[in-house]
TIGU-62492 format. One record per residue (C-alpha): residue number from 0; x, y, z. Coordinates in pm, 1 decimal, decimal comma. Last residue first. Layout:
REM residues N
{site NUM {X Y Z}},
...
//
This chain:
REM residues 415
{site 414 {-4529,7 -1084,2 864,8}},
{site 413 {-4781,4 -1216,5 1113,9}},
{site 412 {-4892,3 -1574,5 1089,5}},
{site 411 {-5208,6 -1749,7 971,7}},
{site 410 {-5296,4 -1475,6 723,9}},
{site 409 {-5666,3 -1422,9 696,7}},
{site 408 {-5827,8 -1511,7 368,5}},
{site 407 {-6091,1 -1283,9 206,1}},
{site 406 {-5883,8 -974,8 135,8}},
{site 405 {-5619,1 -1170,4 -49,8}},
{site 404 {-5331,6 -949,9 -151,2}},
{site 403 {-5046,9 -1104,7 -343,6}},
{site 402 {-4673,5 -1136,6 -304,9}},
{site 401 {-4404,7 -1268,3 -530,7}},
{site 400 {-4124,9 -1520,3 -518,6}},
{site 399 {-3913,6 -1516,0 -830,6}},
{site 398 {-3889,1 -1767,3 -1115,9}},
{site 397 {-3993,0 -1514,5 -1382,3}},
{site 396 {-4284,9 -1740,4 -1469,1}},
{site 395 {-4438,6 -1720,7 -1125,5}},
{site 394 {-4362,0 -1952,9 -833,9}},
{site 393 {-4651,3 -1984,9 -590,3}},
{site 392 {-4555,0 -1916,6 -230,4}},
{site 391 {-4809,8 -1638,1 -200,7}},
{site 390 {-4763,2 -1402,5 90,2}},
{site 389 {-5091,8 -1293,9 237,5}},
{site 388 {-5190,0 -948,5 354,1}},
{site 387 {-5529,7 -930,0 517,2}},
{site 386 {-5427,0 -976,8 879,0}},
{site 385 {-5139,4 -734,0 832,1}},
{site 384 {-5395,8 -457,0 785,2}},
{site 383 {-5349,0 -230,1 485,6}},
{site 382 {-5193,4 111,9 542,0}},
{site 381 {-5067,9 172,8 188,7}},
{site 380 {-4700,6 250,5 255,0}},
{site 379 {-4622,3 44,8 564,7}},
{site 378 {-4885,0 -224,3 505,0}},
{site 377 {-4898,4 -300,2 132,8}},
{site 376 {-4573,2 -156,8 -3,6}},
{site 375 {-4345,6 -228,5 293,6}},
{site 374 {-4504,5 -555,6 406,5}},
{site 373 {-4481,9 -698,3 54,4}},
{site 372 {-4118,5 -582,6 20,7}},
{site 371 {-4026,0 -741,6 353,4}},
{site 370 {-4198,3 -1064,5 251,5}},
{site 369 {-4007,3 -1045,6 -77,0}},
{site 368 {-3687,2 -1003,9 120,7}},
{site 367 {-3773,1 -1288,4 357,8}},
{site 366 {-3842,9 -1527,9 68,7}},
{site 365 {-3518,8 -1439,9 -111,2}},
{site 364 {-3300,6 -1459,6 199,0}},
{site 363 {-3040,1 -1715,6 93,9}},
{site 362 {-2980,2 -1579,2 -256,7}},
{site 361 {-2982,2 -1214,5 -149,1}},
{site 360 {-2744,5 -1287,4 138,5}},
{site 359 {-2522,5 -1495,3 -91,7}},
{site 358 {-2469,9 -1184,0 -306,4}},
{site 357 {-2364,4 -973,6 -7,3}},
{site 356 {-2141,7 -1246,7 134,1}},
{site 355 {-1978,5 -1294,4 -206,5}},
{site 354 {-1895,2 -923,2 -218,4}},
{site 353 {-1749,4 -946,8 132,7}},
{site 352 {-1530,7 -1245,1 46,8}},
{site 351 {-1413,3 -1093,1 -283,5}},
{site 350 {-1318,9 -766,1 -114,9}},
{site 349 {-1124,0 -950,7 155,8}},
{site 348 {-943,9 -1155,5 -110,1}},
{site 347 {-847,8 -842,2 -304,2}},
{site 346 {-726,8 -665,5 10,3}},
{site 345 {-510,4 -966,7 101,5}},
{site 344 {-370,9 -993,6 -251,9}},
{site 343 {-266,3 -629,9 -278,1}},
{site 342 {-396,5 -288,8 -389,3}},
{site 341 {-696,0 -421,0 -586,1}},
{site 340 {-657,6 -719,7 -816,0}},
{site 339 {-933,4 -806,5 -1061,7}},
{site 338 {-903,4 -1138,3 -1247,5}},
{site 337 {-1262,3 -1242,1 -1181,8}},
{site 336 {-1462,9 -955,2 -1039,8}},
{site 335 {-1813,5 -1088,0 -1099,6}},
{site 334 {-2158,7 -972,6 -1209,5}},
{site 333 {-2045,8 -607,9 -1187,8}},
{site 332 {-2281,6 -406,7 -965,8}},
{site 331 {-2016,3 -198,8 -787,5}},
{site 330 {-1827,8 -128,9 -1110,8}},
{site 329 {-2138,0 -11,4 -1299,8}},
{site 328 {-2241,9 201,5 -1003,8}},
{site 327 {-1897,4 361,9 -987,9}},
{site 326 {-1906,1 451,5 -1359,1}},
{site 325 {-2260,6 584,5 -1321,5}},
{site 324 {-2147,1 820,3 -1037,7}},
{site 323 {-2377,3 774,0 -741,2}},
{site 322 {-2710,1 910,0 -625,7}},
{site 321 {-2841,7 617,0 -422,1}},
{site 320 {-3213,8 586,9 -489,3}},
{site 319 {-3511,1 658,4 -266,1}},
{site 318 {-3852,1 555,8 -390,8}},
{site 317 {-4063,5 797,3 -594,1}},
{site 316 {-4151,5 554,4 -870,1}},
{site 315 {-4120,8 194,1 -757,3}},
{site 314 {-3781,5 37,7 -696,0}},
{site 313 {-3769,0 -86,6 -340,6}},
{site 312 {-3693,0 -447,7 -430,9}},
{site 311 {-3458,8 -488,2 -730,0}},
{site 310 {-3290,0 -152,7 -790,8}},
{site 309 {-3305,4 -8,7 -436,6}},
{site 308 {-3210,0 -342,6 -282,0}},
{site 307 {-2935,1 -401,3 -538,3}},
{site 306 {-2784,6 -57,7 -480,3}},
{site 305 {-2810,9 -120,7 -107,8}},
{site 304 {-2625,7 -453,6 -107,4}},
{site 303 {-2361,1 -336,1 -355,6}},
{site 302 {-2288,9 -33,0 -136,0}},
{site 301 {-2137,0 -275,8 115,9}},
{site 300 {-1903,0 -418,1 -150,6}},
{site 299 {-1810,2 -66,6 -262,3}},
{site 298 {-1696,6 16,2 91,0}},
{site 297 {-1505,2 -312,2 85,6}},
{site 296 {-1308,0 -194,5 -218,5}},
{site 295 {-1248,3 155,6 -72,8}},
{site 294 {-1106,0 21,6 254,6}},
{site 293 {-729,6 19,9 201,3}},
{site 292 {-623,8 100,2 556,1}},
{site 291 {-269,4 158,9 686,2}},
{site 290 {-350,4 507,9 820,0}},
{site 289 {-658,8 634,7 637,0}},
{site 288 {-721,4 504,0 285,0}},
{site 287 {-1103,2 509,6 295,4}},
{site 286 {-1091,5 822,2 511,6}},
{site 285 {-917,9 1008,1 229,0}},
{site 284 {-1187,4 913,0 -21,3}},
{site 283 {-1466,9 1014,1 215,4}},
{site 282 {-1309,5 1350,7 297,9}},
{site 281 {-1266,3 1431,7 -72,7}},
{site 280 {-1609,0 1293,1 -160,4}},
{site 279 {-1807,7 1506,2 85,2}},
{site 278 {-2167,0 1479,3 -45,9}},
{site 277 {-2105,6 1105,6 -89,9}},
{site 276 {-2083,0 1068,1 288,8}},
{site 275 {-2415,6 1249,1 340,9}},
{site 274 {-2600,1 1026,5 92,4}},
{site 273 {-2438,2 708,7 225,8}},
{site 272 {-2540,2 791,8 583,9}},
{site 271 {-2899,4 873,1 484,3}},
{site 270 {-2921,6 552,0 278,0}},
{site 269 {-2798,9 349,8 576,5}},
{site 268 {-3044,4 517,3 814,8}},
{site 267 {-3321,6 454,9 560,1}},
{site 266 {-3248,6 82,3 562,5}},
{site 265 {-3231,2 91,6 943,0}},
{site 264 {-3578,4 246,0 956,7}},
{site 263 {-3706,5 -9,9 704,9}},
{site 262 {-3557,9 -292,7 912,5}},
{site 261 {-3697,5 -155,1 1240,4}},
{site 260 {-4050,7 -165,1 1104,0}},
{site 259 {-3983,3 -502,4 939,6}},
{site 258 {-3856,3 -691,4 1242,0}},
{site 257 {-3811,6 -1019,5 1056,8}},
{site 256 {-3527,3 -1121,9 1294,9}},
{site 255 {-3296,1 -1178,1 995,3}},
{site 254 {-3417,2 -851,2 840,2}},
{site 253 {-3345,8 -660,3 1162,0}},
{site 252 {-3005,1 -826,1 1190,9}},
{site 251 {-2909,1 -726,7 834,9}},
{site 250 {-3011,6 -368,0 906,2}},
{site 249 {-2808,1 -361,4 1227,2}},
{site 248 {-2511,3 -512,4 1040,8}},
{site 247 {-2534,7 -238,9 773,7}},
{site 246 {-2550,3 37,4 1034,6}},
{site 245 {-2235,7 -106,3 1195,3}},
{site 244 {-2062,0 -134,6 856,8}},
{site 243 {-2150,3 224,1 768,0}},
{site 242 {-1982,1 341,5 1085,7}},
{site 241 {-1698,9 103,5 999,3}},
{site 240 {-1657,0 255,2 653,0}},
{site 239 {-1573,5 583,4 823,0}},
{site 238 {-1710,9 886,5 635,5}},
{site 237 {-1955,1 1051,1 877,3}},
{site 236 {-1718,9 1067,0 1170,9}},
{site 235 {-1357,8 1042,6 1056,5}},
{site 234 {-1216,4 1323,7 1269,9}},
{site 233 {-1381,9 1172,3 1577,8}},
{site 232 {-1644,4 1378,7 1761,3}},
{site 231 {-1906,7 1107,5 1819,1}},
{site 230 {-1653,3 870,3 1968,8}},
{site 229 {-1660,2 1058,4 2300,0}},
{site 228 {-2031,8 984,3 2329,5}},
{site 227 {-1976,4 615,2 2400,1}},
{site 226 {-2145,8 384,8 2145,8}},
{site 225 {-2457,3 228,6 2296,3}},
{site 224 {-2569,1 -132,0 2265,5}},
{site 223 {-2906,5 -214,8 2415,5}},
{site 222 {-3073,5 -266,3 2076,7}},
{site 221 {-2774,5 -482,1 1980,8}},
{site 220 {-2867,7 -732,5 2250,3}},
{site 219 {-3221,8 -779,5 2116,8}},
{site 218 {-3094,6 -840,8 1761,9}},
{site 217 {-2825,6 -1078,5 1885,4}},
{site 216 {-3082,1 -1287,6 2071,4}},
{site 215 {-3322,6 -1279,8 1775,8}},
{site 214 {-3048,8 -1391,4 1535,8}},
{site 213 {-2984,4 -1709,7 1733,6}},
{site 212 {-2679,9 -1919,7 1654,9}},
{site 211 {-2434,5 -1696,0 1835,6}},
{site 210 {-2081,9 -1744,6 1697,7}},
{site 209 {-2089,5 -1628,9 1337,3}},
{site 208 {-2350,3 -1352,8 1351,5}},
{site 207 {-2190,8 -1220,4 1671,5}},
{site 206 {-1855,5 -1224,9 1491,9}},
{site 205 {-1986,9 -975,8 1235,2}},
{site 204 {-2110,1 -754,4 1519,1}},
{site 203 {-1763,7 -775,4 1672,4}},
{site 202 {-1604,5 -669,2 1341,8}},
{site 201 {-1805,5 -344,2 1350,2}},
{site 200 {-1707,2 -287,9 1713,7}},
{site 199 {-1346,2 -352,8 1609,4}},
{site 198 {-1363,3 -78,8 1345,1}},
{site 197 {-1542,8 162,4 1578,9}},
{site 196 {-1268,0 120,7 1841,1}},
{site 195 {-993,2 144,2 1576,6}},
{site 194 {-1130,9 477,0 1452,8}},
{site 193 {-1128,8 603,3 1810,0}},
{site 192 {-766,7 490,2 1847,4}},
{site 191 {-681,7 659,7 1516,3}},
{site 190 {-844,8 978,5 1644,3}},
{site 189 {-645,1 963,8 1966,4}},
{site 188 {-308,2 948,1 1785,8}},
{site 187 {-26,8 873,4 2030,9}},
{site 186 {-150,8 539,7 2162,9}},
{site 185 {-28,4 487,3 2519,5}},
{site 184 {-242,5 718,0 2734,6}},
{site 183 {-570,9 616,7 2572,9}},
{site 182 {-452,2 254,7 2570,2}},
{site 181 {-602,7 137,0 2899,0}},
{site 180 {-934,8 316,4 2839,2}},
{site 179 {-967,7 160,3 2493,6}},
{site 178 {-880,9 -180,9 2634,8}},
{site 177 {-1158,3 -151,7 2890,1}},
{site 176 {-1406,3 -42,4 2622,5}},
{site 175 {-1311,4 -336,0 2398,1}},
{site 174 {-1359,2 -578,8 2686,3}},
{site 173 {-1706,3 -435,7 2754,1}},
{site 172 {-1778,9 -458,6 2379,0}},
{site 171 {-1713,5 -833,1 2381,7}},
{site 170 {-1926,9 -886,5 2691,8}},
{site 169 {-2218,8 -686,6 2547,0}},
{site 168 {-2195,2 -869,0 2212,1}},
{site 167 {-2211,6 -1213,2 2370,8}},
{site 166 {-2466,4 -1137,6 2646,8}},
{site 165 {-2763,5 -1286,8 2457,2}},
{site 164 {-2587,1 -1623,8 2437,1}},
{site 163 {-2269,6 -1786,7 2312,1}},
{site 162 {-2059,9 -1663,0 2605,2}},
{site 161 {-1728,8 -1493,8 2505,9}},
{site 160 {-1419,0 -1711,5 2548,3}},
{site 159 {-1295,5 -1863,2 2221,7}},
{site 158 {-1394,3 -1659,6 1916,6}},
{site 157 {-1501,1 -1332,9 2078,5}},
{site 156 {-1202,6 -1335,7 2316,8}},
{site 155 {-972,1 -1403,6 2024,6}},
{site 154 {-1125,6 -1114,0 1833,1}},
{site 153 {-1086,8 -875,4 2125,2}},
{site 152 {-720,6 -956,3 2185,6}},
{site 151 {-637,5 -951,8 1814,6}},
{site 150 {-793,0 -607,7 1759,2}},
{site 149 {-634,3 -458,8 2070,2}},
{site 148 {-296,5 -607,4 1974,8}},
{site 147 {-320,0 -475,0 1619,4}},
{site 146 {-387,0 -129,5 1761,4}},
{site 145 {-83,4 -150,5 1988,1}},
{site 144 {147,4 -257,0 1704,5}},
{site 143 {23,6 17,7 1469,2}},
{site 142 {67,3 278,2 1741,7}},
{site 141 {443,8 223,0 1729,9}},
{site 140 {596,2 36,1 2021,7}},
{site 139 {732,8 240,9 2309,8}},
{site 138 {491,5 94,6 2564,8}},
{site 137 {612,0 -245,7 2447,8}},
{site 136 {969,8 -190,2 2560,3}},
{site 135 {914,6 -51,6 2912,1}},
{site 134 {633,6 -304,0 2961,2}},
{site 133 {861,3 -602,7 2900,5}},
{site 132 {730,8 -818,3 2612,9}},
{site 131 {527,5 -1115,5 2738,6}},
{site 130 {195,8 -943,3 2662,2}},
{site 129 {293,9 -865,1 2303,3}},
{site 128 {427,9 -1214,7 2238,7}},
{site 127 {116,8 -1379,7 2383,9}},
{site 126 {-119,0 -1155,8 2187,6}},
{site 125 {70,4 -1204,0 1859,2}},
{site 124 {108,5 -1579,1 1909,8}},
{site 123 {-266,9 -1613,6 1963,8}},
{site 122 {-337,9 -1386,2 1666,1}},
{site 121 {-107,2 -1605,3 1458,5}},
{site 120 {-295,5 -1920,4 1560,1}},
{site 119 {-631,2 -1751,0 1496,6}},
{site 118 {-524,1 -1641,1 1142,0}},
{site 117 {-515,3 -1996,3 1006,0}},
{site 116 {-846,3 -1951,6 825,9}},
{site 115 {-703,0 -2024,2 477,9}},
{site 114 {-837,5 -1689,3 347,2}},
{site 113 {-780,4 -1509,1 673,8}},
{site 112 {-410,5 -1590,5 692,0}},
{site 111 {-253,5 -1303,0 497,2}},
{site 110 {-339,6 -1034,1 750,5}},
{site 109 {-241,2 -1246,5 1050,7}},
{site 108 {101,8 -1313,1 897,4}},
{site 107 {125,9 -937,8 836,7}},
{site 106 {69,8 -869,2 1206,4}},
{site 105 {320,7 -1138,3 1299,9}},
{site 104 {587,6 -970,9 1089,3}},
{site 103 {511,8 -638,5 1258,5}},
{site 102 {540,1 -797,3 1601,9}},
{site 101 {884,8 -932,4 1511,2}},
{site 100 {986,7 -591,9 1374,5}},
{site 99 {873,1 -434,7 1703,0}},
{site 98 {1075,7 -676,4 1914,8}},
{site 97 {1406,1 -624,4 1733,5}},
{site 96 {1531,8 -840,4 1450,5}},
{site 95 {1787,6 -1116,1 1399,8}},
{site 94 {1610,0 -1332,9 1658,4}},
{site 93 {1315,1 -1331,5 1418,6}},
{site 92 {1478,7 -1580,0 1180,7}},
{site 91 {1174,6 -1811,4 1178,9}},
{site 90 {963,6 -1497,5 1135,4}},
{site 89 {1151,2 -1403,9 819,9}},
{site 88 {1086,3 -1748,1 672,6}},
{site 87 {722,1 -1732,3 779,4}},
{site 86 {689,2 -1400,6 596,5}},
{site 85 {835,4 -1552,9 279,8}},
{site 84 {598,5 -1848,3 300,1}},
{site 83 {303,0 -1615,5 355,5}},
{site 82 {370,2 -1396,2 54,0}},
{site 81 {560,1 -1067,8 73,3}},
{site 80 {359,8 -786,8 -85,3}},
{site 79 {664,9 -568,2 -157,7}},
{site 78 {590,4 -238,1 7,3}},
{site 77 {505,8 -306,5 371,0}},
{site 76 {718,3 -620,6 405,9}},
{site 75 {1017,9 -441,9 254,3}},
{site 74 {969,4 -140,2 482,7}},
{site 73 {969,2 -357,3 794,5}},
{site 72 {1270,6 -547,1 663,8}},
{site 71 {1467,7 -224,4 622,3}},
{site 70 {1405,5 -100,3 977,1}},
{site 69 {1762,1 -164,8 1103,9}},
{site 68 {1883,6 20,5 794,1}},
{site 67 {1764,8 352,2 942,4}},
{site 66 {1914,9 650,0 757,3}},
{site 65 {2096,8 511,1 453,9}},
{site 64 {1910,5 183,2 396,1}},
{site 63 {1584,2 361,7 475,5}},
{site 62 {1658,6 637,8 225,5}},
{site 61 {1762,0 391,8 -44,7}},
{site 60 {1438,7 191,8 3,1}},
{site 59 {1229,7 508,7 -20,8}},
{site 58 {1408,6 613,7 -339,6}},
{site 57 {1375,6 270,2 -499,4}},
{site 56 {1006,1 229,6 -414,0}},
{site 55 {901,0 577,6 -529,6}},
{site 54 {1117,6 576,9 -842,4}},
{site 53 {991,4 230,5 -931,5}},
{site 52 {631,1 346,7 -892,3}},
{site 51 {678,0 665,7 -1093,7}},
{site 50 {847,7 497,3 -1389,0}},
{site 49 {635,8 184,5 -1373,0}},
{site 48 {296,8 354,3 -1389,6}},
{site 47 {116,6 22,1 -1344,4}},
{site 46 {204,5 36,1 -974,7}},
{site 45 {14,5 364,4 -945,8}},
{site 44 {-285,9 210,5 -1120,4}},
{site 43 {-294,8 -82,3 -875,8}},
{site 42 {-246,9 143,0 -573,7}},
{site 41 {-528,8 378,2 -677,9}},
{site 40 {-769,4 114,3 -813,6}},
{site 39 {-1029,5 138,9 -536,7}},
{site 38 {-974,2 515,3 -512,2}},
{site 37 {-1029,0 566,6 -886,4}},
{site 36 {-1335,0 340,5 -865,7}},
{site 35 {-1476,2 563,1 -593,8}},
{site 34 {-1456,8 849,4 -840,8}},
{site 33 {-1258,7 1167,8 -903,3}},
{site 32 {-900,5 1088,9 -806,7}},
{site 31 {-667,9 1379,6 -891,9}},
{site 30 {-571,5 1463,6 -534,0}},
{site 29 {-438,3 1108,1 -501,1}},
{site 28 {-163,1 1175,5 -757,5}},
{site 27 {-65,3 1498,3 -587,3}},
{site 26 {-48,0 1330,4 -247,4}},
{site 25 {154,8 1039,0 -386,2}},
{site 24 {408,6 1266,9 -556,9}},
{site 23 {414,7 1509,0 -261,2}},
{site 22 {496,4 1227,9 -20,0}},
{site 21 {778,2 1116,4 -246,3}},
{site 20 {919,7 1471,5 -251,9}},
{site 19 {894,5 1483,1 126,4}},
{site 18 {1108,4 1170,4 141,7}},
{site 17 {1370,4 1326,0 -85,5}},
{site 16 {1375,5 1642,2 126,5}},
{site 15 {1435,3 1447,0 452,4}},
{site 14 {1246,1 1597,7 745,9}},
{site 13 {999,4 1308,5 785,5}},
{site 12 {1265,0 1039,8 739,5}},
{site 11 {1339,2 919,4 1093,3}},
{site 10 {986,0 963,5 1229,4}},
{site 9 {839,7 811,1 912,8}},
{site 8 {1049,0 498,7 958,9}},
{site 7 {920,9 474,7 1316,1}},
{site 6 {566,6 507,4 1196,5}},
{site 5 {562,0 248,8 920,5}},
{site 4 {490,4 419,9 586,0}},
{site 3 {130,7 402,7 468,3}},
{site 2 {-62,0 541,3 169,9}},
{site 1 {132,0 343,5 -90,2}},
{site 0 {0,0 0,0 0,0}},
//
């Protein structure tokens, strides 16, 4: 990723003219992006410009070798997309490196282990290594290392220790709050820590889906969940993908629990958030690449759900639509992304997983979505009684579930 230089390298190089020139090259290039697709493809397009990309990589590598050669491996891992075998080789030789480089290697091993689902073992090693490091050393780690620890600690608790009942999400968030309080005096950038809190909260809702086999329990628990007020003033409020992710999970939960009134409110909350975020494209685009993040692809994957809903389900005249650049809409609704690489392999795989999740959701919830649509147009919009709205399970010629009104037959169950 070209938007991130490890913090301790930055501290050494930040006053170097050649480093500032590189920063200006990337900043100028990013200032020219005009669509979400431009942001999604920013790293890929920059790498395709061989002259600029090679100059950037070679100059930065020369500077690190001159000014802080002890950090050379950290830069190599950041820039060169080391595969898992290469990372494991470096980790096996970790005694050659200092504690922070070892933690950095582990963080990248976590990143590249989601697709084969071996990330839990690296998270375990990460947490144990961090906690066994003397306090006087670990307190001087870069923010990146601390934030990865918080994320790994919470995710491991969610996977292996949190109760699989209505208290799951509350217990996980309680741990996250305690860690936030502990690290407020350790992490240097308070807004990044706030961003991390919202990011992990978003991930925790995803884990609730995975580990609690009762959507109603999760739905009820989420209604009690409150985000502390101090997170309302973060620099990234209104454009953080994780804010959108939390709203998206709440909508998905409401549909799963068949709470249609809440579902339509959550649907409108999502559309409101997207509308406001798209009104500030420069801030949105920069938030999507904040710190070490490359979140534009997954942002598009979430938009895919709502573009499909507004196109396929809530599509009558006068209904709300997402006002988005036609080029972006075409990209977001592509039938498949075979052969597409965005930023790096891990980002590409994450994007593919989330896009598949969105499409699988439509496939697996067809009956519920048509029930939701029937309730919306017949009861919510037209004021008909639920007792006189009947879902038909006949299959019409277009092979989709449809709804019908039967004023003479009472529905046996509520929608």
